[in-house]
C-alpha positions as CSV (number, residue, x, y, z in Angstrom):
1,R,-112.8,93.8,-106.6
2,G,-113.7,97.0,-105.5
3,E,-116.6,99.2,-105.9
4,M,-116.6,100.9,-109.4
5,G,-113.4,99.4,-110.7
6,E,-111.4,100.3,-106.9
7,I,-108.0,98.0,-107.2
8,R,-107.4,97.4,-103.3
9,V,-103.9,96.9,-102.0
10,L,-102.2,94.9,-99.7
11,L,-98.7,96.2,-98.8
12,A,-96.5,93.8,-97.1
13,D,-93.1,94.8,-96.1
14,D,-90.9,94.9,-93.2
15,H,-89.8,98.2,-92.8
16,A,-92.1,101.0,-91.6
17,I,-91.0,103.9,-94.2
18,L,-91.7,101.9,-97.0
19,R,-95.0,101.0,-96.4
20,D,-95.5,103.9,-95.0
21,G,-93.8,105.6,-98.5
22,L,-95.9,103.3,-100.8
23,Q,-99.2,104.8,-98.9
24,A,-98.2,108.4,-100.2
25,L,-97.7,107.4,-102.8
26,L,-100.3,106.0,-104.4
27,T,-103.3,107.5,-102.0
28,G,-103.2,110.4,-104.9
29,H,-105.1,108.2,-106.8
30,P,-108.4,107.6,-106.7
31,E,-108.4,104.0,-108.2
32,I,-106.0,102.4,-106.2
33,R,-107.3,102.0,-102.0
34,V,-104.7,100.6,-99.6
35,V,-106.8,98.3,-97.4
36,G,-104.0,96.7,-95.1
37,H,-100.1,96.7,-94.3
38,A,-98.8,93.6,-93.3
39,S,-95.2,93.2,-91.8
40,D,-93.4,89.6,-92.6
41,G,-94.9,86.8,-94.2
42,L,-96.9,85.6,-91.9
43,E,-99.6,88.2,-91.2
44,A,-99.0,88.8,-95.2
45,I,-100.9,85.9,-95.7
46,E,-103.7,85.7,-92.7
47,S,-104.0,89.5,-93.6
48,A,-104.9,88.2,-97.6
49,R,-107.0,85.2,-96.8
50,E,-109.0,87.9,-94.9
51,L,-109.1,91.2,-97.0
52,Q,-108.8,89.3,-100.1
53,P,-107.7,92.2,-102.0
54,D,-106.9,92.3,-105.9
55,V,-102.9,93.0,-105.8
56,V,-100.0,92.4,-102.9
57,V,-96.9,94.4,-103.1
58,M,-94.5,92.0,-101.7
59,D,-90.7,93.1,-100.4
60,V,-88.6,89.4,-100.5
61,G,-86.9,89.8,-97.1
62,M,-89.2,89.3,-94.4
63,P,-89.0,87.6,-91.0
64,R,-90.3,84.8,-89.9
65,V,-91.9,84.3,-93.7
66,N,-90.6,86.0,-96.7
67,G,-92.5,86.8,-99.3
68,L,-92.0,84.4,-101.9
69,E,-93.5,81.4,-99.6
70,A,-95.9,83.8,-98.5
71,S,-96.8,84.4,-102.0
72,R,-96.9,81.1,-102.6
73,R,-99.5,80.6,-99.8
74,I,-101.3,82.9,-100.4
75,L,-102.3,82.8,-104.6
76,K,-103.0,78.5,-102.9
77,E,-105.6,80.2,-101.4
78,C,-106.4,83.9,-102.5
79,P,-106.2,82.4,-106.5
80,A,-107.5,85.1,-107.4
81,C,-105.0,87.6,-106.4
82,Q,-102.2,89.2,-108.1
83,I,-98.9,89.9,-106.5
84,L,-96.5,92.3,-107.3
85,I,-92.9,91.5,-106.0
86,L,-91.0,94.9,-105.1
87,S,-87.4,93.7,-104.4
88,Q,-83.5,95.4,-103.8
89,H,-82.1,92.0,-105.7
90,D,-81.6,92.2,-108.9
91,D,-79.7,88.7,-109.5
92,R,-81.3,86.4,-112.2
93,D,-82.1,84.3,-109.1
94,H,-84.3,86.4,-107.2
95,V,-86.2,86.6,-110.5
96,L,-86.9,83.3,-111.4
97,D,-87.1,81.8,-107.5
98,A,-90.4,84.5,-108.0
99,L,-91.6,83.7,-111.2
100,S,-91.2,80.2,-110.7
101,A,-93.6,81.2,-106.9
102,G,-96.3,82.1,-109.7
103,V,-96.1,85.8,-109.2
104,S,-97.4,88.1,-111.6
105,G,-95.1,91.6,-111.4
106,Y,-91.3,92.1,-110.6
107,L,-90.2,95.3,-110.1
108,L,-86.6,97.0,-108.6
109,K,-87.5,99.5,-105.4
110,R,-84.7,101.7,-107.3
111,S,-87.8,102.4,-110.4
112,A,-90.6,100.6,-108.4
113,G,-91.7,104.8,-107.4
114,S,-92.9,105.8,-111.1
115,E,-93.8,102.0,-112.2
116,L,-95.9,101.3,-109.0
117,V,-99.1,102.9,-110.2
118,H,-99.5,101.4,-113.2
119,A,-97.7,98.2,-112.5
120,I,-101.1,97.5,-109.9
121,E,-103.5,98.9,-112.8
122,A,-102.0,96.0,-115.0
123,M,-102.1,93.4,-112.9
124,W,-105.5,94.5,-112.2
125,Q,-106.4,93.7,-115.5
126,G,-104.8,90.3,-115.7
127,G,-101.4,91.3,-117.3
128,V,-97.9,90.4,-116.3
129,V,-95.6,93.6,-115.3
130,L,-91.6,93.1,-114.7
131,D,-88.2,95.2,-115.0
132,P,-86.7,94.8,-118.0
133,L,-83.7,92.7,-116.6
134,A,-86.2,90.7,-114.7
135,A,-87.7,90.1,-118.6
136,R,-83.9,89.4,-120.0
137,F,-83.5,87.2,-117.2
138,L,-86.6,85.5,-118.1
139,L,-86.5,85.2,-121.3
140,D,-82.8,84.1,-120.9
141,A,-84.2,81.4,-118.6
142,Y,-86.8,80.4,-121.6
143,R,-84.4,80.5,-124.5
144,Q,-82.0,77.7,-122.4
145,C,-84.8,75.7,-121.6
146,E,-85.6,75.6,-125.2
147,R,-82.5,74.1,-126.7
148,A,-82.1,72.1,-123.9
149,Q,-85.3,70.7,-124.6
150,R,-83.6,69.9,-128.0
151,R,-80.7,68.7,-127.7
152,D,-81.6,66.9,-125.1
153,S,-83.8,65.0,-128.1
154,Y,-83.6,64.9,-131.9
155,E,-80.0,65.7,-131.4
156,H,-79.2,62.6,-129.5
157,L,-80.5,60.8,-132.0
158,T,-78.0,58.6,-133.6
159,D,-78.1,59.2,-138.1
160,R,-79.6,55.9,-138.8
161,E,-82.7,56.3,-135.7
162,R,-83.7,59.6,-137.8
163,E,-83.7,57.7,-140.8
164,V,-85.7,55.0,-139.1
165,L,-87.7,58.0,-137.3
166,I,-88.5,59.5,-140.7
167,L,-89.6,56.1,-142.6
168,V,-92.3,55.3,-139.1
169,A,-93.2,58.0,-139.6
170,E,-94.2,57.8,-144.1
171,G,-96.2,54.8,-142.9
172,H,-93.9,52.3,-143.5
173,T,-93.4,49.2,-141.8
174,N,-90.4,47.7,-140.0
175,Q,-90.1,45.1,-143.6
176,Q,-90.0,47.7,-145.4
177,I,-88.2,49.7,-144.4
178,A,-85.5,46.6,-143.1
179,Q,-85.6,46.9,-147.2
180,M,-84.8,49.5,-147.8
181,L,-81.8,49.9,-145.4
182,H,-80.8,46.6,-146.2
183,V,-80.8,45.5,-142.7
184,S,-82.4,43.6,-140.4
185,P,-86.4,43.8,-139.2
186,K,-84.5,42.7,-136.1
187,T,-82.1,45.6,-136.3
188,V,-84.6,48.8,-137.4
189,N,-87.2,47.0,-134.4
190,A,-83.9,48.2,-132.5
191,H,-83.5,51.7,-133.7
192,R,-87.4,51.7,-133.4
193,T,-87.3,50.9,-129.8
194,S,-84.6,53.4,-129.0
195,L,-85.6,56.5,-130.6
196,M,-88.8,56.3,-129.3
197,S,-87.5,55.8,-126.3
198,K,-85.1,58.1,-126.5
199,L,-88.1,60.9,-127.9
200,D,-90.4,59.7,-125.2
201,L,-93.3,58.6,-128.1
202,H,-95.1,55.5,-127.1
203,D,-97.1,54.2,-130.6
204,R,-96.3,55.4,-134.2
205,T,-99.3,58.7,-134.3
206,E,-97.0,60.0,-131.2
207,V,-94.1,59.7,-134.2
208,V,-96.2,61.2,-137.1
209,K,-97.0,64.0,-134.5
210,Y,-93.3,64.7,-133.8
211,A,-91.4,64.8,-137.1
212,L,-94.6,66.9,-138.7
213,R,-93.9,69.5,-135.2
214,K,-89.9,68.9,-135.9
215,Q,-91.3,69.4,-140.4
216,L,-89.5,66.0,-140.7
217,I,-92.1,64.9,-142.7
218,D,-94.5,66.7,-144.9
219,L,-98.9,65.6,-144.5
């Protein structure tokens, strides 16, 4: 970090007029110092390596190496850098690809002017900054992922496998479960093997933890 809490910023955009505009916008803020400019992704990587900025303001669509690939490489070499994507793209794929690359901020160019200084300050302090639309995409993706995980596990069990799961978690042996369900121990073992495979569980301790997490049993 710069001296006396100064935030050192690298601007990466292939349009000189936009870089100059961002520079002018940030110049009026004494706590922020623009330490370098980059006109393509490769230059951004080299500049970040050399200058070790606190925050990189990064365009996505740049020549030689695009902004997302440049972001991945910068974060690998300079993990202390925070990267703010400044993009004209407001679609789900661009947002999620950027967040997957490890960036800590995503703002749209059309609304960045008034928010840029606040975004840089927030990221310098370890925060995450997302355009409201980007935040919506992230939330939707998280919910879809959660639903998919639930569908792929518990909801794929048969009714009998759910019964066996609970009884195993409660500490009953295969023999005891067989008597309770009026089936053979061999059948119980088959259900037990199947449900553990579906849930990716490997021993009884994991079965107990899973059942507690799903609130299927009480301690």
